[in-house]
C-alpha positions in Angstrom: 210.6 98.7 125.6 211.8 98.9 121.5 209.0 96.6 120.9 206.5 98.2 123.3 207.6 101.7 121.3 207.3 100.1 117.8 203.7 98.9 118.5 202.8 102.3 119.2 204.4 103.6 116.1 202.5 101.6 113.8 199.3 101.9 116.0 197.5 104.3 113.3 198.6 102.5 111.1 197.1 98.9 111.7 193.8 101.3 113.0 193.9 102.0 108.8 194.5 98.7 107.9 192.1 96.7 110.2 188.7 97.5 108.2 190.3 97.0 105.1 191.1 93.6 106.4 187.6 92.7 107.6 186.4 93.9 103.6 188.6 91.6 102.5 187.4 88.7 105.1 184.2 89.3 104.5 184.7 89.6 100.6 186.2 86.1 100.3 183.0 84.7 102.7 180.8 86.3 100.8 182.6 84.8 97.5 183.0 81.4 99.0 179.2 81.1 100.0 178.3 82.2 96.7 180.3 79.8 94.8 178.6 76.9 97.3 175.3 78.3 96.6 175.5 78.4 92.8 177.2 74.5 92.8 174.0 73.7 94.5 171.5 75.1 92.6 173.5 73.3 90.0 173.6 70.2 91.7 169.8 70.5 92.4 168.5 71.7 88.7 170.6 68.5 87.5 169.3 65.8 90.2 165.8 67.4 88.8 166.3 67.6 85.5 164.8 64.8 83.3 167.2 62.0 82.2 168.1 61.1 78.8 164.9 58.6 77.3 162.7 60.5 80.2 159.9 62.4 79.2 159.8 65.8 80.7 156.7 66.2 83.1 154.5 69.3 82.6 155.0 71.8 85.3 151.8 73.0 87.5 149.9 75.8 87.8 151.3 78.5 89.5 149.3 79.3 92.6 147.3 82.2 92.8 146.2 83.9 96.1 144.3 86.1 96.9 144.9 89.1 99.6 142.0 91.2 101.2 141.8 93.6 104.2 138.2 94.1 105.4 136.5 95.7 108.7 138.1 98.9 110.3 141.4 99.6 109.1 144.4 99.4 111.5 147.9 100.1 111.3 150.5 97.9 109.9 148.2 96.2 107.0 149.5 98.1 104.2 152.6 96.5 105.5 150.8 93.1 105.7 149.8 93.9 101.7 153.2 94.5 101.3 154.8 91.3 102.7 151.7 89.0 101.5 152.4 90.5 97.4 156.1 90.1 97.6 156.1 86.7 99.6 153.7 85.2 97.1 155.8 86.6 94.0 158.7 84.9 95.8 157.3 81.9 96.1 156.4 81.7 92.0 152.5 82.4 93.1 150.2 85.1 91.9 149.1 87.5 94.3 146.1 88.9 93.6 144.4 92.1 95.9 140.7 92.2 96.2 139.8 95.7 96.7 137.5 97.2 98.7 137.2 94.1 101.2 134.4 91.6 101.0 132.7 94.1 98.1 135.2 93.5 96.1 135.1 89.6 96.1 131.7 90.0 95.2 131.9 92.5 92.6 134.4 90.9 91.2 135.7 92.3 87.5 138.4 95.3 88.9 138.1 94.9 91.9 140.3 91.7 91.6 143.6 92.9 90.4 146.8 90.8 90.0 149.9 92.3 91.8 153.5 92.9 90.5 157.0 93.2 92.5 156.5 97.6 91.8 152.8 97.5 92.4 153.1 97.5 96.6 156.2 99.9 96.7 155.8 102.9 99.5 153.2 100.9 101.2 155.4 100.4 104.5 154.8 104.4 105.3 151.2 104.6 104.5 149.0 104.9 107.1 145.6 103.3 106.5 144.6 100.3 103.8 145.6 101.6 100.0 143.3 98.2 98.7 140.4 99.4 100.7 138.0 98.4 103.0 133.9 98.4 102.9 131.1 97.1 104.5 129.3 94.2 102.7 125.6 93.7 103.2 125.4 91.1 100.0 128.5 88.7 101.5 125.9 88.3 104.7 123.5 86.4 102.2 124.5 83.4 100.6 123.6 84.7 97.5 126.7 87.0 97.5 128.5 84.3 98.8 128.0 82.3 95.9 129.0 85.3 93.8 131.9 85.6 95.2 132.8 82.0 95.4 132.2 82.4 91.6 134.5 85.3 91.0 137.2 83.3 92.7 137.0 80.7 90.5 136.6 82.5 87.7 140.1 84.4 88.6 141.5 80.9 89.6 141.9 82.1 92.9 141.0 79.6 95.9 143.5 80.8 98.5 142.8 83.8 100.5 144.4 85.6 103.1 142.6 87.8 105.0 143.4 90.8 107.6 140.5 92.2 109.5 138.9 91.7 113.1 136.2 89.5 114.5 133.2 90.1 111.9 135.9 89.7 109.2 137.3 86.2 110.0 133.7 84.8 111.1 132.8 85.9 107.7 135.8 84.1 106.5 135.4 80.4 108.0 131.8 80.6 106.8 132.4 81.0 103.5 135.3 78.1 103.9 133.1 76.0 105.7 130.4 77.0 102.8 132.7 76.2 99.7 131.7 73.0 98.5 128.6 73.6 98.9 129.1 76.6 96.8 130.6 75.3 94.4 128.3 71.9 94.1 125.1 74.9 93.6 127.0 77.0 91.1 127.1 73.8 88.6 123.8 72.9 89.5 122.6 76.3 88.3 124.8 75.9 85.4 126.9 79.4 85.8 129.8 76.9 86.3 130.9 73.7 84.8 132.2 71.0 86.9 135.7 70.8 84.9 135.7 74.8 85.6 135.6 74.3 89.9 137.6 70.8 89.6 141.1 72.2 90.4 139.6 74.7 93.3 137.9 71.9 95.5 138.9 73.2 98.6 139.3 76.8 100.0 142.6 77.5 102.0 142.1 80.5 104.3 144.5 82.4 106.4 143.4 85.3 108.8 145.4 87.7 110.2 143.7 89.5 112.9 144.1 93.6 112.1 142.9 95.1 114.9 144.1 98.3 117.0 141.9 96.4 119.9 144.4 93.7 121.2 141.5 91.2 121.5 142.4 88.1 120.1 143.4 85.0 122.5 146.2 83.4 122.0 148.5 85.9 120.3 151.1 88.4 121.6 149.4 91.1 119.3 147.2 91.8 116.8 148.5 93.9 113.8 147.6 97.8 115.0 147.4 97.6 118.3 150.9 99.4 119.4 150.9 101.8 116.7 147.4 102.9 118.1 148.8 103.0 122.1 151.4 104.5 120.9 149.2 107.4 119.8 146.9 107.3 122.2 149.7 107.9 125.1 150.7 110.9 122.4 147.7 112.6 122.6 147.0 111.8 126.4 150.5 114.4 126.8 149.1 117.0 124.7 145.8 116.5 126.7 147.6 116.8 130.1 149.6 119.7 128.9 145.9 121.7 128.7 144.9 119.8 132.1 147.8 121.2 134.3 147.7 124.4 132.6 143.5 125.1 133.4 143.6 122.7 136.8 141.1 120.7 135.1 140.5 117.0 135.1 139.5 115.2 132.1 137.8 112.0 131.0 139.1 110.1 127.9 137.6 107.4 126.4 139.4 105.0 124.4 138.5 102.4 121.9 138.7 98.8 122.4 135.1 97.5 122.5 134.8 94.4 125.3 138.5 94.6 125.6 140.8 96.9 127.7 143.7 96.3 126.7 144.3 99.9 125.1 142.5 101.7 127.8 145.1 99.8 130.8 148.3 100.3 128.6 147.3 103.6 127.8 146.6 104.8 131.4 149.6 102.7 133.3 151.7 105.1 130.4 150.6 108.2 130.8 150.2 107.7 134.9 146.5 108.3 134.7 144.3 108.7 138.5 141.7 105.9 137.0 141.5 103.3 134.8 138.4 101.9 133.8 138.4 98.3 132.1 135.1 96.6 131.0 137.3 93.3 131.9 137.1 94.4 135.6 134.5 97.0 136.8 134.9 98.6 140.2 132.4 98.0 142.6 134.0 100.1 145.4 133.0 103.3 146.3 135.4 105.5 143.1 133.9 108.2 142.7 134.4 109.6 146.5 138.1 108.4 146.0 137.8 110.4 142.6 136.0 113.7 144.2 139.5 113.3 146.8 141.5 113.6 144.0 140.2 115.7 141.8 139.6 117.8 145.1 143.2 117.8 145.6 145.2 118.2 142.2 141.9 119.7 139.9 139.6 122.4 140.6 136.8 122.3 143.4 134.4 122.7 141.6 134.6 119.9 139.3 135.5 117.8 142.6 132.1 119.0 144.1 130.3 118.1 141.0 131.6 114.3 140.5 130.7 113.9 144.7 127.0 114.7 143.4 
């Protein structure tokens, strides 16, 4: 009885000191982890340090990586640019941003800019693509790709990260396939020397699918598709208010080209009466079914128009 009474008296003080105990425990763990980390780094550096009497080797040049967005803009592209720039810096590489997509790659000069950590601050909350995107007819032709290869070599870049859709990634793959022959042609035309192209014999390409259509096989979601779906659902909710007020039926067309993912998901999420997608066209007499639904819940005038 007395022990339980004493515990009841001490309970407020126990609750008060619990956060302090947790803080003290976490501080000890963090201090121990930091000590072990510094010791590990020190032992690693000592292990790789040149031994006495052994000449130190010259450090390899820093890897230079270009990041660009191409094609239609999609939500998340700025997040991609920010992540690539900061991870490149973290991995001791030099990141470059190519402004205005393939057009910037062909134009060169100020369109290819070296980036620092602070240059991408605030990118996460912005829509579209802050480094721009543009159609580039010159890149469709080999002379345009030749100029792009020259600009990359002059900037010391042999790695390219592209965030774009189907056309952008197809162009990147073609550029990669032609890279050796483009370098050979630049040397043959005396635009570059053999020594200049020697370190850049191979072009590394990373493709990130920036598309609201979610039309890439083998991936769960493309960059921007969920943001586009959320925006569609939001707009449909606004339209639903007007449709209910005026007893009207609305036909809403969404983007997606040959992929019906946006239409299907938005239709399910908003409770659409009908969903039409290119993957599975309706072959039954859907017009009569639509007419019956519209006549039942909307206006008779529109129902008669659909039936005709």
